A tleap script that builds the chain and sets N, CA, C and O, in Angstrom:
source leaprc.protein.ff14SB
mol = sequence {
  NMET ALA ARG TRP LEU ILE GLN ILE ASP ALA
  ALA THR GLY GLN PRO HIE THR ILE TYR SER
  LEU ARG HIE THR ALA ILE CYS MET ARG LEU
  VAL LEU SER HIE GLY LYS VAL ASN ILE TYR
  THR LEU ALA LYS ASN ALA GLY THR SER VAL
  ASP GLN ILE GLU ARG PHE TYR THR LYS TYR
  LEU PRO LEU SER PRO GLU LEU VAL ARG ASN
  LEU HIE VAL PHE GLY ASP ASP ASP ALA CASP
}
set mol.1.N position { 11.124 3.572 -27.281 }
set mol.1.CA position { 9.771 3.152 -27.423 }
set mol.1.C position { 8.930 2.699 -28.786 }
set mol.1.O position { 8.013 1.882 -28.865 }
set mol.2.N position { 9.598 3.572 -29.923 }
set mol.2.CA position { 8.880 3.271 -30.905 }
set mol.2.C position { 9.343 1.547 -31.407 }
set mol.2.O position { 8.484 0.667 -31.355 }
set mol.3.N position { 10.334 1.330 -31.731 }
set mol.3.CA position { 10.830 -0.110 -31.680 }
set mol.3.C position { 9.644 -1.023 -31.435 }
set mol.3.O position { 9.067 -1.845 -32.146 }
set mol.4.N position { 9.496 -0.652 -30.334 }
set mol.4.CA position { 8.700 -2.014 -29.320 }
set mol.4.C position { 7.148 -1.515 -29.761 }
set mol.4.O position { 6.268 -2.082 -29.112 }
set mol.5.N position { 6.714 -0.620 -30.686 }
set mol.5.CA position { 5.193 -0.499 -30.948 }
set mol.5.C position { 4.571 -2.013 -31.697 }
set mol.5.O position { 5.262 -2.860 -32.263 }
set mol.6.N position { 3.401 -2.035 -31.545 }
set mol.6.CA position { 3.243 -3.279 -32.423 }
set mol.6.C position { 1.896 -2.827 -33.033 }
set mol.6.O position { 1.287 -3.726 -33.614 }
set mol.7.N position { 1.358 -1.703 -33.016 }
set mol.7.CA position { 0.234 -1.507 -33.785 }
set mol.7.C position { -1.058 -0.006 -32.704 }
set mol.7.O position { -1.390 -0.085 -31.521 }
set mol.8.N position { -1.411 1.033 -33.631 }
set mol.8.CA position { -2.511 1.808 -33.091 }
set mol.8.C position { -3.963 0.826 -32.622 }
set mol.8.O position { -4.565 -0.056 -33.235 }
set mol.9.N position { -4.159 1.384 -31.387 }
set mol.9.CA position { -5.534 0.573 -31.349 }
set mol.9.C position { -6.457 1.728 -32.054 }
set mol.9.O position { -6.427 2.941 -31.845 }
set mol.10.N position { -7.397 0.881 -33.073 }
set mol.10.CA position { -8.095 1.728 -34.051 }
set mol.10.C position { -9.617 2.264 -33.041 }
set mol.10.O position { -10.560 2.709 -33.696 }
set mol.11.N position { -9.741 2.198 -31.712 }
set mol.11.CA position { -11.068 2.390 -30.987 }
set mol.11.C position { -10.204 3.452 -29.895 }
set mol.11.O position { -10.759 4.527 -29.666 }
set mol.12.N position { -8.972 3.202 -29.270 }
set mol.12.CA position { -8.437 4.270 -28.351 }
set mol.12.C position { -7.436 5.575 -29.412 }
set mol.12.O position { -7.342 6.801 -29.354 }
set mol.13.N position { -6.980 4.765 -30.098 }
set mol.13.CA position { -5.858 5.765 -30.295 }
set mol.13.C position { -4.714 5.861 -29.549 }
set mol.13.O position { -3.979 6.844 -29.462 }
set mol.14.N position { -4.563 4.497 -28.863 }
set mol.14.CA position { -3.540 4.047 -28.183 }
set mol.14.C position { -2.479 3.103 -28.441 }
set mol.14.O position { -2.750 2.096 -29.095 }
set mol.15.N position { -1.179 3.315 -27.969 }
set mol.15.CA position { -0.152 2.164 -28.827 }
set mol.15.C position { -0.475 1.084 -28.235 }
set mol.15.O position { -0.729 1.148 -27.033 }
set mol.16.N position { -0.553 -0.246 -28.963 }
set mol.16.CA position { -0.006 -1.205 -28.228 }
set mol.16.C position { 1.499 -1.482 -28.650 }
set mol.16.O position { 1.933 -1.371 -29.797 }
set mol.17.N position { 2.468 -1.990 -27.149 }
set mol.17.CA position { 3.443 -2.463 -27.456 }
set mol.17.C position { 3.611 -3.653 -26.927 }
set mol.17.O position { 2.557 -4.164 -26.549 }
set mol.18.N position { 4.863 -4.476 -26.714 }
set mol.18.CA position { 5.356 -5.773 -26.160 }
set mol.18.C position { 5.034 -6.183 -25.039 }
set mol.18.O position { 4.697 -7.287 -24.614 }
set mol.19.N position { 5.242 -4.632 -24.332 }
set mol.19.CA position { 4.804 -4.728 -22.863 }
set mol.19.C position { 3.380 -4.691 -22.742 }
set mol.19.O position { 3.079 -5.701 -22.106 }
set mol.20.N position { 2.201 -3.948 -23.069 }
set mol.20.CA position { 0.883 -4.481 -22.692 }
set mol.20.C position { 0.969 -5.610 -22.887 }
set mol.20.O position { 0.589 -6.192 -21.872 }
set mol.21.N position { 1.314 -6.409 -23.771 }
set mol.21.CA position { 0.954 -8.044 -23.662 }
set mol.21.C position { 0.649 -9.078 -22.481 }
set mol.21.O position { -0.090 -10.001 -22.140 }
set mol.22.N position { 2.096 -8.016 -21.964 }
set mol.22.CA position { 2.308 -8.884 -20.044 }
set mol.22.C position { 1.204 -8.458 -19.673 }
set mol.22.O position { 0.485 -9.171 -18.973 }
set mol.23.N position { 0.805 -7.148 -20.074 }
set mol.23.CA position { -0.922 -7.059 -18.651 }
set mol.23.C position { -2.162 -8.090 -19.213 }
set mol.23.O position { -3.030 -8.660 -18.553 }
set mol.24.N position { -1.903 -8.111 -20.742 }
set mol.24.CA position { -2.892 -8.591 -21.382 }
set mol.24.C position { -2.724 -10.550 -20.653 }
set mol.24.O position { -3.643 -11.155 -20.100 }
set mol.25.N position { -1.632 -10.974 -20.851 }
set mol.25.CA position { -1.334 -12.049 -19.892 }
set mol.25.C position { -1.881 -12.442 -18.726 }
set mol.25.O position { -2.605 -13.437 -18.738 }
set mol.26.N position { -1.664 -11.813 -17.635 }
set mol.26.CA position { -1.789 -11.472 -16.560 }
set mol.26.C position { -3.064 -11.364 -16.715 }
set mol.26.O position { -3.618 -12.453 -16.561 }
set mol.27.N position { -4.009 -10.223 -17.036 }
set mol.27.CA position { -5.506 -10.410 -16.638 }
set mol.27.C position { -5.832 -11.399 -16.934 }
set mol.27.O position { -6.330 -12.156 -16.101 }
set mol.28.N position { -5.632 -11.837 -18.534 }
set mol.28.CA position { -5.827 -13.171 -18.622 }
set mol.28.C position { -5.847 -14.268 -18.310 }
set mol.28.O position { -6.640 -15.027 -18.867 }
set mol.29.N position { -5.119 -14.654 -17.472 }
set mol.29.CA position { -4.764 -15.855 -16.538 }
set mol.29.C position { -5.702 -15.519 -15.503 }
set mol.29.O position { -6.464 -16.439 -15.204 }
set mol.30.N position { -5.877 -14.180 -14.728 }
set mol.30.CA position { -6.727 -14.070 -13.381 }
set mol.30.C position { -8.131 -14.478 -13.582 }
set mol.30.O position { -8.906 -15.041 -12.809 }
set mol.31.N position { -8.325 -13.952 -15.138 }
set mol.31.CA position { -10.014 -14.037 -15.409 }
set mol.31.C position { -10.487 -15.469 -15.810 }
set mol.31.O position { -11.601 -15.871 -15.473 }
set mol.32.N position { -9.645 -16.208 -16.514 }
set mol.32.CA position { -9.908 -17.741 -17.283 }
set mol.32.C position { -9.810 -18.933 -15.775 }
set mol.32.O position { -10.302 -20.040 -15.554 }
set mol.33.N position { -8.986 -18.075 -15.047 }
set mol.33.CA position { -8.763 -19.161 -13.783 }
set mol.33.C position { -10.060 -19.343 -12.853 }
set mol.33.O position { -10.161 -20.104 -11.891 }
set mol.34.N position { -10.970 -18.519 -13.334 }
set mol.34.CA position { -12.370 -18.477 -12.264 }
set mol.34.C position { -11.878 -18.266 -10.944 }
set mol.34.O position { -11.781 -19.260 -10.224 }
set mol.35.N position { -11.680 -17.598 -10.676 }
set mol.35.CA position { -10.351 -17.446 -9.190 }
set mol.35.C position { -9.627 -18.268 -8.348 }
set mol.35.O position { -9.376 -18.105 -7.154 }
set mol.36.N position { -9.275 -19.286 -9.191 }
set mol.36.CA position { -8.610 -20.519 -8.637 }
set mol.36.C position { -6.880 -20.137 -8.940 }
set mol.36.O position { -6.023 -20.894 -8.484 }
set mol.37.N position { -6.519 -19.003 -9.679 }
set mol.37.CA position { -4.749 -19.003 -9.512 }
set mol.37.C position { -4.780 -18.897 -8.775 }
set mol.37.O position { -5.697 -18.395 -8.124 }
set mol.38.N position { -3.106 -19.593 -8.179 }
set mol.38.CA position { -2.459 -18.711 -6.850 }
set mol.38.C position { -1.764 -17.499 -7.710 }
set mol.38.O position { -0.999 -17.552 -8.672 }
set mol.39.N position { -2.361 -16.310 -6.947 }
set mol.39.CA position { -1.719 -15.002 -6.946 }
set mol.39.C position { -0.431 -14.765 -6.625 }
set mol.39.O position { 0.271 -13.900 -7.149 }
set mol.40.N position { -0.081 -15.577 -5.704 }
set mol.40.CA position { 1.460 -15.451 -5.382 }
set mol.40.C position { 2.878 -16.153 -6.421 }
set mol.40.O position { 4.043 -15.779 -6.554 }
set mol.41.N position { 2.145 -17.236 -6.978 }
set mol.41.CA position { 3.289 -18.117 -7.649 }
set mol.41.C position { 2.720 -16.850 -9.232 }
set mol.41.O position { 3.631 -16.258 -9.811 }
set mol.42.N position { 1.510 -16.663 -9.619 }
set mol.42.CA position { 1.486 -15.873 -10.765 }
set mol.42.C position { 2.477 -14.389 -10.853 }
set mol.42.O position { 2.920 -13.904 -11.894 }
set mol.43.N position { 2.690 -13.786 -9.283 }
set mol.43.CA position { 3.291 -13.033 -9.400 }
set mol.43.C position { 4.705 -13.112 -9.730 }
set mol.43.O position { 5.270 -12.412 -10.571 }
set mol.44.N position { 5.388 -14.270 -8.806 }
set mol.44.CA position { 6.413 -15.146 -9.227 }
set mol.44.C position { 7.006 -15.301 -10.865 }
set mol.44.O position { 8.144 -15.061 -11.268 }
set mol.45.N position { 6.131 -15.656 -11.435 }
set mol.45.CA position { 5.912 -16.257 -13.037 }
set mol.45.C position { 6.181 -15.303 -13.805 }
set mol.45.O position { 6.788 -15.374 -14.873 }
set mol.46.N position { 5.537 -13.938 -13.059 }
set mol.46.CA position { 5.380 -13.018 -14.809 }
set mol.46.C position { 6.037 -11.757 -13.712 }
set mol.46.O position { 5.687 -10.613 -14.001 }
set mol.47.N position { 7.096 -11.940 -12.306 }
set mol.47.CA position { 8.540 -11.313 -12.656 }
set mol.47.C position { 7.649 -9.499 -11.481 }
set mol.47.O position { 8.051 -8.340 -11.381 }
set mol.48.N position { 6.492 -10.176 -10.922 }
set mol.48.CA position { 6.299 -9.116 -10.175 }
set mol.48.C position { 5.634 -8.889 -8.638 }
set mol.48.O position { 5.551 -9.990 -8.092 }
set mol.49.N position { 5.329 -8.223 -8.107 }
set mol.49.CA position { 4.766 -8.257 -6.600 }
set mol.49.C position { 2.839 -8.668 -6.793 }
set mol.49.O position { 2.049 -8.481 -7.719 }
set mol.50.N position { 2.730 -9.153 -5.707 }
set mol.50.CA position { 1.574 -9.751 -5.440 }
set mol.50.C position { 0.731 -8.367 -5.241 }
set mol.50.O position { -0.471 -8.228 -5.467 }
set mol.51.N position { 1.688 -7.325 -4.743 }
set mol.51.CA position { 0.620 -5.763 -4.412 }
set mol.51.C position { 0.853 -5.063 -5.698 }
set mol.51.O position { 0.670 -3.870 -5.456 }
set mol.52.N position { 1.129 -5.196 -6.794 }
set mol.52.CA position { 1.534 -4.839 -7.975 }
set mol.52.C position { -0.110 -5.544 -8.847 }
set mol.52.O position { -0.889 -4.833 -9.481 }
set mol.53.N position { -0.231 -6.668 -8.684 }
set mol.53.CA position { -1.222 -7.149 -9.241 }
set mol.53.C position { -2.594 -6.564 -8.785 }
set mol.53.O position { -3.526 -6.153 -9.475 }
set mol.54.N position { -2.441 -6.650 -7.253 }
set mol.54.CA position { -3.747 -6.778 -6.562 }
set mol.54.C position { -4.093 -4.830 -6.848 }
set mol.54.O position { -5.193 -4.286 -6.754 }
set mol.55.N position { -2.993 -4.281 -7.137 }
set mol.55.CA position { -3.107 -3.114 -6.737 }
set mol.55.C position { -3.345 -2.472 -8.852 }
set mol.55.O position { -3.967 -1.413 -8.934 }
set mol.56.N position { -2.951 -3.000 -10.050 }
set mol.56.CA position { -3.236 -2.777 -11.446 }
set mol.56.C position { -3.885 -4.000 -12.262 }
set mol.56.O position { -3.753 -4.223 -13.465 }
set mol.57.N position { -4.534 -4.651 -11.429 }
set mol.57.CA position { -4.988 -5.908 -11.954 }
set mol.57.C position { -6.588 -6.475 -11.447 }
set mol.57.O position { -7.565 -6.541 -12.193 }
set mol.58.N position { -6.560 -6.786 -10.248 }
set mol.58.CA position { -7.038 -7.482 -9.726 }
set mol.58.C position { -8.619 -6.175 -9.219 }
set mol.58.O position { -9.817 -6.457 -9.185 }
set mol.59.N position { -8.200 -5.329 -9.026 }
set mol.59.CA position { -9.189 -4.418 -8.331 }
set mol.59.C position { -10.203 -3.950 -9.250 }
set mol.59.O position { -11.206 -3.380 -8.822 }
set mol.60.N position { -9.972 -4.193 -10.735 }
set mol.60.CA position { -10.367 -3.920 -11.762 }
set mol.60.C position { -11.382 -4.841 -12.449 }
set mol.60.O position { -12.194 -4.496 -13.307 }
set mol.61.N position { -11.142 -6.546 -11.738 }
set mol.61.CA position { -12.039 -7.378 -12.320 }
set mol.61.C position { -13.300 -7.497 -11.108 }
set mol.61.O position { -13.190 -7.495 -9.882 }
set mol.62.N position { -14.824 -7.623 -12.187 }
set mol.62.CA position { -15.318 -7.826 -11.451 }
set mol.62.C position { -15.580 -9.084 -10.274 }
set mol.62.O position { -14.703 -9.911 -10.523 }
set mol.63.N position { -16.327 -9.533 -9.216 }
set mol.63.CA position { -16.225 -10.768 -8.530 }
set mol.63.C position { -17.546 -11.330 -9.039 }
set mol.63.O position { -18.732 -11.005 -9.098 }
set mol.64.N position { -16.570 -12.554 -9.448 }
set mol.64.CA position { -17.477 -14.008 -10.336 }
set mol.64.C position { -17.936 -14.697 -9.141 }
set mol.64.O position { -17.619 -14.448 -7.977 }
set mol.65.N position { -18.909 -15.808 -9.679 }
set mol.65.CA position { -19.430 -16.636 -8.865 }
set mol.65.C position { -18.223 -16.812 -8.317 }
set mol.65.O position { -17.898 -16.376 -7.213 }
set mol.66.N position { -17.311 -17.645 -9.289 }
set mol.66.CA position { -16.527 -18.437 -8.260 }
set mol.66.C position { -15.509 -17.704 -7.352 }
set mol.66.O position { -14.943 -18.347 -6.468 }
set mol.67.N position { -15.328 -16.784 -7.475 }
set mol.67.CA position { -14.294 -15.757 -7.165 }
set mol.67.C position { -15.288 -15.782 -4.933 }
set mol.67.O position { -14.773 -15.946 -3.827 }
set mol.68.N position { -16.278 -15.611 -5.233 }
set mol.68.CA position { -17.319 -15.443 -4.140 }
set mol.68.C position { -17.317 -16.576 -3.500 }
set mol.68.O position { -17.481 -16.651 -2.283 }
set mol.69.N position { -17.059 -17.933 -4.550 }
set mol.69.CA position { -17.288 -19.173 -3.410 }
set mol.69.C position { -15.920 -19.630 -3.185 }
set mol.69.O position { -15.864 -20.748 -2.674 }
set mol.70.N position { -14.788 -19.058 -3.433 }
set mol.70.CA position { -13.647 -19.597 -2.967 }
set mol.70.C position { -13.076 -18.857 -1.975 }
set mol.70.O position { -12.171 -19.163 -1.197 }
set mol.71.N position { -14.186 -17.075 -2.174 }
set mol.71.CA position { -13.767 -17.515 -0.277 }
set mol.71.C position { -14.499 -17.220 0.632 }
set mol.71.O position { -14.787 -16.231 1.305 }
set mol.72.N position { -14.862 -18.668 0.504 }
set mol.72.CA position { -15.816 -19.605 1.443 }
set mol.72.C position { -14.741 -21.053 1.327 }
set mol.72.O position { -15.087 -21.931 2.117 }
set mol.73.N position { -13.855 -21.310 0.707 }
set mol.73.CA position { -13.299 -22.449 0.720 }
set mol.73.C position { -11.996 -22.477 1.435 }
set mol.73.O position { -10.970 -21.897 1.078 }
set mol.74.N position { -12.215 -23.489 2.865 }
set mol.74.CA position { -10.667 -23.235 3.720 }
set mol.74.C position { -9.743 -24.753 2.767 }
set mol.74.O position { -10.302 -25.842 2.635 }
set mol.75.N position { -8.718 -24.546 2.378 }
set mol.75.CA position { -7.611 -25.612 1.716 }
set mol.75.C position { -8.409 -26.378 0.634 }
set mol.75.O position { -9.185 -25.746 -0.084 }
set mol.76.N position { -8.276 -27.498 0.510 }
set mol.76.CA position { -9.314 -28.506 -0.467 }
set mol.76.C position { -10.477 -28.644 -0.221 }
set mol.76.O position { -11.126 -29.392 -0.952 }
set mol.77.N position { -11.240 -27.847 1.086 }
set mol.77.CA position { -12.536 -28.205 1.200 }
set mol.77.C position { -13.682 -28.086 0.276 }
set mol.77.O position { -12.996 -27.718 -0.677 }
set mol.78.N position { -14.726 -28.101 -0.140 }
set mol.78.CA position { -15.520 -27.772 -0.768 }
set mol.78.C position { -16.510 -26.833 -0.316 }
set mol.78.O position { -16.712 -26.771 0.896 }
set mol.79.N position { -17.287 -25.951 -1.247 }
set mol.79.CA position { -18.316 -24.902 -0.731 }
set mol.79.C position { -19.502 -25.104 -0.425 }
set mol.79.O position { -20.319 -24.547 0.309 }
set mol.80.N position { -19.492 -26.425 -1.421 }
set mol.80.CA position { -21.315 -27.002 -1.533 }
set mol.80.C position { -21.577 -27.336 -0.034 }
set mol.80.O position { -22.678 -27.755 0.322 }
savepdb mol mol.pdb
quit
């Protein structure tokens, strides 16, 4: 595993690996989409399951105004 080590986080002392970049990429996609990313497409593209994304990523994200608004939208309808 040491060959995949990128660096040690100065704040936490935890190692950063190439695999940790996958976690960062998934989280950033979720956050930067402002709740509009299709979680099924994201899971397929990342080679994981919707269950894994929900268990390890989305449960830690705060509900942004965009996510709340999207909960009230059906299809292409606007929430306004």
